VODREN-193712 format. One line per field, with one value per residue (C-alpha): residue in three letters; y, x, z; chain. Coordinates in steps of 0.25 Angstrom, whole numbers. Each point is the difference from the previous one (the first is absolute). Example, Ala and Ser with C-alpha at 12.3 -4.5 7.8 and 13.67 -1.06 7.14 Angstrom:
<nodes>
code: (ALA:SER)
py: (-18:14)
px: (49:6)
pz: (31:-2)
unit: (A:A)
</nodes>
This chain:
<nodes>
code: (MET:THR:LEU:VAL:ALA:GLY:VAL:ASP:SER:SER:THR:GLN:SER:CYS:LYS:VAL:VAL:VAL:ALA:ASP:ALA:GLU:THR:GLY:ALA:ILE:ALA:ARG:ALA:GLY:SER:ALA:PRO:HIS:PRO:ASP:GLY:THR:GLU:VAL:ASP:PRO:VAL:ALA:TRP:TRP:SER:ALA:PHE:GLU:ARG:ALA:VAL:GLU:ALA:ALA:GLY:GLY:LEU:ASP:ASP:VAL:GLU:ALA:VAL:GLY:ILE:GLY:GLY:GLN:GLN:HIS:GLY:MET:VAL:CYS:LEU:SER:SER:ALA:GLY:GLU:VAL:VAL:ARG:PRO:ALA:LEU:LEU:TRP:ASN:ASP:THR:ARG:SER:ALA:GLY:ALA:ALA:GLU:GLU:LEU:ILE:GLU:GLU:LEU:GLY:GLY:PRO:GLU:ALA:TRP:ALA:GLY:ALA:VAL:GLY:SER:VAL:PRO:VAL:ALA:SER:LEU:THR:VAL:THR:LYS:LEU:ARG:TRP:LEU:ALA:ARG:HIS:GLU:PRO:ASP:ALA:ALA:ALA:ARG:THR:ALA:SER:VAL:CYS:LEU:PRO:HIS:ASP:TYR:LEU:THR:TRP:ARG:LEU:THR:GLY:GLU:ALA:VAL:THR:ASP:ARG:GLY:ASP:ALA:SER:GLY:THR:GLY:TYR:TRP:SER:PRO:THR:THR:GLY:GLU:TYR:ARG:PRO:ASP:LEU:LEU:GLU:LEU:ALA:MET:GLY:ARG:ALA:PRO:SER:LEU:PRO:ARG:VAL:LEU:ALA:PRO:ALA:GLU:THR:ALA:GLY:ARG:ALA:PRO:SER:GLY:ALA:LEU:VAL:SER:ALA:GLY:THR:GLY:ASP:ASN:MET:ALA:ALA:ALA:LEU:GLY:LEU:GLY:LEU:ARG:PRO:GLY:ASP:VAL:VAL:VAL:SER:LEU:GLY:THR:SER:GLY:THR:VAL:PHE:THR:VAL:SER:GLU:ARG:PRO:SER:ALA:ASP:ALA:THR:GLY:THR:VAL:ALA:GLY:PHE:ALA:ASP:ALA:THR:GLY:ARG:TYR:LEU:PRO:LEU:ILE:ALA:THR:LEU:ASN:ALA:ALA:ARG:VAL:LEU:ASP:ALA:ALA:THR:ARG:LEU:LEU:GLY:VAL:ALA:HIS:GLU:GLU:LEU:SER:ARG:LEU:ALA:LEU:SER:ALA:PRO:PRO:GLY:ALA:GLY:GLY:LEU:VAL:LEU:VAL:PRO:TYR:LEU:GLU:GLY:GLU:ARG:THR:PRO:ASN:ARG:PRO:ASP:ALA:THR:GLY:SER:VAL:HIS:GLY:LEU:ARG:LEU:ASP:ASN:SER:THR:PRO:ALA:HIS:LEU:ALA:ARG:ALA:ALA:ILE:GLU:GLY:MET:LEU:CYS:GLY:LEU:ALA:ASP:GLY:LEU:ASP:ALA:LEU:LEU:ALA:GLN:ASP:ALA:ARG:ALA:GLU:ARG:ILE:LEU:LEU:ILE:GLY:GLY:ALA:ALA:ARG:SER:GLU:ALA:VAL:ARG:ARG:ILE:ALA:PRO:THR:ILE:PHE:GLY:ARG:PRO:VAL:LEU:VAL:PRO:PRO:VAL:GLY:GLU:TYR:VAL:ALA:GLU:GLY:ALA:ALA:VAL:GLN:ALA:ALA:TRP:ALA:LEU:SER:GLY:GLY:ALA:GLU:PRO:ALA:ARG:TRP:LYS:ARG:PRO:GLY:LEU:ALA:THR:TYR:GLU:GLU:GLU:ALA:ALA:PRO:ALA:VAL:ARG:GLU:ARG:TYR:ALA:LEU:ALA:ARG:ASP:HIS:VAL:LEU:ASN:ARG)
py: (539:-15:-9:-14:-9:-10:-10:-7:-13:-3:-10:10:9:5:14:8:13:9:7:9:-9:10:5:-11:11:-7:6:-9:-13:-10:-13:-12:-11:-14:-12:-5:-14:-8:-5:10:-1:7:6:9:6:4:6:8:4:6:7:6:4:7:7:5:7:-11:-3:7:10:-9:-4:-13:-9:-9:-10:-4:-12:-8:-11:-15:-2:-12:3:-12:2:-10:-2:10:10:-2:0:-14:3:12:4:-4:12:2:-1:-13:-10:-12:-5:0:-15:0:9:-10:-11:8:3:-14:-5:9:-4:11:15:1:-6:10:12:-3:-3:12:9:-3:-12:-3:5:0:14:-5:-3:-14:-5:4:-8:-12:2:1:-12:-8:6:4:-9:4:14:-3:-8:12:10:3:12:6:15:10:11:11:-9:-3:15:3:-12:6:14:-5:-14:-4:-11:7:3:6:-6:6:-6:-13:-1:-2:-13:-10:-5:12:2:14:-5:-6:8:-12:-8:-14:-9:-11:6:3:-14:-4:8:-4:-12:8:14:9:12:12:15:5:7:14:9:11:11:-8:2:-10:6:11:3:2:15:-1:2:-9:-10:-3:-14:3:-7:-5:10:0:2:12:6:0:7:10:3:1:-11:-1:-11:4:4:-9:1:-4:-1:-1:-4:-12:-8:5:0:4:1:6:1:-8:-1:-15:-11:-7:-14:-2:-15:4:5:13:9:-2:2:8:8:15:7:7:-12:-1:-8:2:-9:1:-5:0:-1:-4:10:15:11:-10:-2:14:-2:-11:8:11:-10:-6:14:6:12:7:-1:14:-3:-13:8:10:-12:-7:13:1:-13:-3:-7:-14:1:-3:-14:-3:-7:-3:-11:5:-13:3:-6:-11:5:-1:5:-8:-11:-3:0:-6:9:9:13:0:10:-2:6:5:6:8:13:-2:-4:13:5:8:-12:-8:10:2:-15:-2:10:-5:-14:3:8:-11:-10:9:3:-15:1:11:-8:-11:9:6:-15:-1:11:11:14:9:14:6:-7:5:-2:-1:-6:3:-3:10:11:-2:10:-11:-10:11:3:-14:-6:6:-6:-13:1:6:11:12:-2:9:1:5:8:-8:-6:-11:-5:-13:7:11:-10:-6:14:1:-13:5:13:-9:-8:12:7:-12:5:-8:1:4:14:4:10:9:-3:13:0:-12:0:-6:-6:-3:-6:-8:-15:-9:-14:-5:1:-10:-9:-2:-1:-11:-8:0:-3:-12:-5:0:-6:-11:-4)
px: (303:2:-6:-5:-7:-11:-4:-13:2:-14:-7:-2:12:12:-1:11:-2:11:-4:5:4:-5:-13:-4:-2:2:11:-1:-6:1:-7:2:-10:1:-4:-15:-3:0:15:11:15:6:10:-11:-2:14:0:-13:7:12:-9:-9:13:5:-14:1:13:9:5:14:-6:-8:5:-9:-9:-12:-7:-14:-5:-12:-2:1:7:8:14:9:15:11:13:6:-11:-7:-15:-5:-14:-9:-5:-14:-8:-9:-12:4:-11:6:5:-14:0:14:-6:-11:11:9:-12:-4:15:3:-13:-10:-2:2:14:4:-6:7:13:1:-12:-6:-7:6:-7:5:6:10:14:0:-11:7:12:-8:-6:14:5:-12:-1:15:9:12:-2:-2:13:8:-6:11:-7:-14:-3:-11:-1:5:11:5:1:7:10:2:3:9:4:-6:-11:-9:-14:-9:-10:-12:3:5:-14:-7:8:-7:14:3:-7:-4:-1:14:7:6:0:-8:10:-9:-11:9:4:-15:-2:12:6:13:3:7:8:-8:3:4:-11:5:-5:-10:10:12:7:2:13:3:-3:10:-2:4:-15:-4:-10:-10:-7:-11:-14:-13:-9:-11:10:7:-14:-2:13:-4:-13:6:-10:-3:-9:-14:2:-5:5:-9:9:-6:11:2:-4:-8:5:-6:11:3:12:-1:9:-3:1:-12:-4:-13:-3:-10:10:-7:10:15:8:12:10:3:13:1:0:-15:-10:-9:-13:-5:-10:2:-9:4:-10:0:3:0:-15:-2:9:-9:-12:5:3:-14:-6:9:3:12:1:-5:-13:-1:1:-11:-9:2:-4:-13:-5:-7:7:-1:0:-15:3:11:12:13:9:13:8:6:14:-4:0:9:-10:-8:10:-6:11:-8:-13:-5:-8:-15:-12:-12:-14:0:-14:-5:0:14:7:6:15:-2:-5:11:10:-5:-1:15:4:-9:5:14:-2:-9:11:10:-11:0:15:-2:-10:10:11:-10:-3:15:-1:5:-5:-5:0:4:-2:10:-3:12:4:-3:-15:-1:2:-14:-10:-11:9:3:-15:-5:10:-6:-14:7:9:-10:10:7:11:13:7:14:6:4:14:9:-1:8:12:-2:0:13:6:-5:7:13:0:-2:12:8:-4:1:-12:-9:-12:-2:-4:-15:0:-12:-11:-8:-13:-7:-14:-12:-12:-12:-13:-12:3:-7:-1:-10:11:9:-12:-3:15:1:-11:6:14:-5:-8:13:8:-10:-3)
pz: (286:3:-11:1:-11:2:-11:-2:-9:-2:-8:-12:1:8:6:6:9:5:13:10:12:10:-6:-10:-11:-13:-8:-13:-4:-12:-4:-10:-4:4:-10:1:6:12:-2:-3:-2:12:-10:-5:14:0:-14:4:13:-8:-9:11:7:-12:-2:14:-2:6:13:1:10:8:14:2:-9:5:-9:2:-9:-3:11:-2:-14:-1:-5:-2:-2:-3:8:-10:3:-14:-1:-1:-6:-1:14:3:5:12:-10:-7:5:-5:14:6:0:7:11:3:0:10:9:1:2:12:7:-4:-1:15:0:-11:7:12:-7:-9:2:-13:-7:-14:-12:-14:1:11:-4:8:-10:-12:5:1:-14:-5:7:-6:-14:-3:8:-9:3:15:0:-6:10:11:6:0:2:-2:-10:9:5:-15:-2:13:-4:-14:7:11:-2:13:2:10:3:11:9:-7:-13:6:7:-13:-4:9:6:9:13:5:14:1:-10:-6:-13:1:-9:3:-7:-12:0:1:-13:-8:6:4:5:-9:4:5:2:13:7:4:12:-4:0:-4:-13:-11:-6:-10:-14:-11:2:15:5:12:-4:11:3:-10:3:-7:-7:11:11:-8:-2:15:2:-11:7:14:4:15:7:-2:-15:-10:-15:-11:-12:-14:-10:-9:13:11:14:14:11:13:10:12:13:0:-10:-6:-4:-7:-2:-10:-9:-3:7:-3:12:-5:6:-3:-3:14:10:1:-8:-12:0:-15:-9:-15:-12:-14:-6:3:-11:-11:3:-4:-12:-5:2:-8:-12:2:-1:-10:9:7:15:2:-7:8:12:-5:-4:14:7:-8:4:13:12:-2:-15:-1:6:-10:6:-5:7:-6:0:-14:3:10:14:13:10:0:-5:-13:-10:-12:3:-11:1:-1:-1:8:1:-15:-4:-11:9:5:-13:-3:0:12:8:-4:3:14:2:-4:10:11:-3:1:13:6:-1:7:11:3:2:10:7:1:6:10:4:3:10:-9:2:-11:5:-14:-14:-10:-14:-10:-13:-15:1:12:-10:-5:6:0:8:10:2:-1:10:13:-4:-1:12:9:5:-5:-10:0:-14:1:-12:-12:2:-2:14:-1:-7:11:11:-5:0:14:4:-8:9:12:-3:-3:13:9:8:9:-9:-14:-4:-2:-11:0:-10:-3:-7:6:-5:8:-7:8:-5:6:1:-9:7:-10:-10:7:4:-15:-3:11:-6:-14:5:8:-12:-8:12:2:-14)
unit: (A:A:A:A:A:A:A:A:A:A:A:A:A:A:A:A:A:A:A:A:A:A:A:A:A:A:A:A:A:A:A:A:A:A:A:A:A:A:A:A:A:A:A:A:A:A:A:A:A:A:A:A:A:A:A:A:A:A:A:A:A:A:A:A:A:A:A:A:A:A:A:A:A:A:A:A:A:A:A:A:A:A:A:A:A:A:A:A:A:A:A:A:A:A:A:A:A:A:A:A:A:A:A:A:A:A:A:A:A:A:A:A:A:A:A:A:A:A:A:A:A:A:A:A:A:A:A:A:A:A:A:A:A:A:A:A:A:A:A:A:A:A:A:A:A:A:A:A:A:A:A:A:A:A:A:A:A:A:A:A:A:A:A:A:A:A:A:A:A:A:A:A:A:A:A:A:A:A:A:A:A:A:A:A:A:A:A:A:A:A:A:A:A:A:A:A:A:A:A:A:A:A:A:A:A:A:A:A:A:A:A:A:A:A:A:A:A:A:A:A:A:A:A:A:A:A:A:A:A:A:A:A:A:A:A:A:A:A:A:A:A:A:A:A:A:A:A:A:A:A:A:A:A:A:A:A:A:A:A:A:A:A:A:A:A:A:A:A:A:A:A:A:A:A:A:A:A:A:A:A:A:A:A:A:A:A:A:A:A:A:A:A:A:A:A:A:A:A:A:A:A:A:A:A:A:A:A:A:A:A:A:A:A:A:A:A:A:A:A:A:A:A:A:A:A:A:A:A:A:A:A:A:A:A:A:A:A:A:A:A:A:A:A:A:A:A:A:A:A:A:A:A:A:A:A:A:A:A:A:A:A:A:A:A:A:A:A:A:A:A:A:A:A:A:A:A:A:A:A:A:A:A:A:A:A:A:A:A:A:A:A:A:A:A:A:A:A:A:A:A:A:A:A:A:A:A:A:A:A:A:A:A:A:A:A:A:A:A:A:A:A:A:A:A:A:A:A:A:A:A:A:A:A:A:A:A:A:A:A:A:A:A:A:A:A:A:A:A:A:A:A:A:A:A:A:A:A:A:A)
</nodes>
């Protein structure tokens, strides 16, 4: 049996899976936590990677390794390869003002969408570099090269400064349409253009690990999840992790001048239009703390309340928001009355609010000519029975739930197997056990949510 390893270096932890390159069967796995916060020393990611590899039984018998990582994070390195300052993560919103500056300086949202497929928001690397230049000029001056979280781990593993088109497309200075960096946009952000990783072709290898294993190009976490799920055009993924994402695979690049849809590339040579929300699974974490219950009880309570939670609406901007772009927003509760001021109604409102925000994202994807023939629900919050049963009422169509899995790490393993085989397309490992959830649509829930959301946005 030929073994390959996939890595998911996420916001919260590093996970490693070792799988059969032919079937995808998981042989073993390991994980290690990452530090909390929206800025992290990248050295901590390497330490977590080493611990997760050890927990997974090591790489000595592994033929190839792929690394998936959280998108957008700004990793600044000196000319000696030392970390200049802690990396700013995707969910660090301090560069929101920088995003507004950059949009205006290039000539507006249309100019950015045409240049790189996305309009800058605080999560994109280009805005963090502007913030660095403005607020920490000494650190900016010491920055000889800039890379992304997955790039940093690949470099530590192979000694090669490389990336892939999927992760590069989330920087704000690489164009999915032309397949080239935009050094002029980097100079606009920083005043100069530091060195950047070489962008590898989808099945190209980065080098070898000390164990001798081939190391594939790696990619961003959403692109790796698409590989792990074997995504095809017409499939839409709703992922409920620390952030929420809605994305699909397309044969054509997208350029949404409203900034709602990010026009990313995928890890296969295609494209990955995506919307992201800052608030997903943590909304449910907050609800469990408010109610003093475990997640299982939150699910039970939510299912005991009627659709629409008796008119109670939660707008879940608990960590600001990216879609819509309101980095300084806060969460709010609307429609509170005596008859709906119960734990069950609040539990239902929390789940409906989280899902309504993502349903808005689905609408934005469809407006960009995406197809939604299947909706796949994944991520930590998708384990909730209430989320699974409420989701089709909000999305207005059946929802498919794959078996619980580490799809980012498994997708990175798919890429590793692809690099090892040299095939024209990556393997699509079979995913048995797909569950279908069908419920009657509840358009009134989304209508009430829209009224509450617009009230928040217009105040």
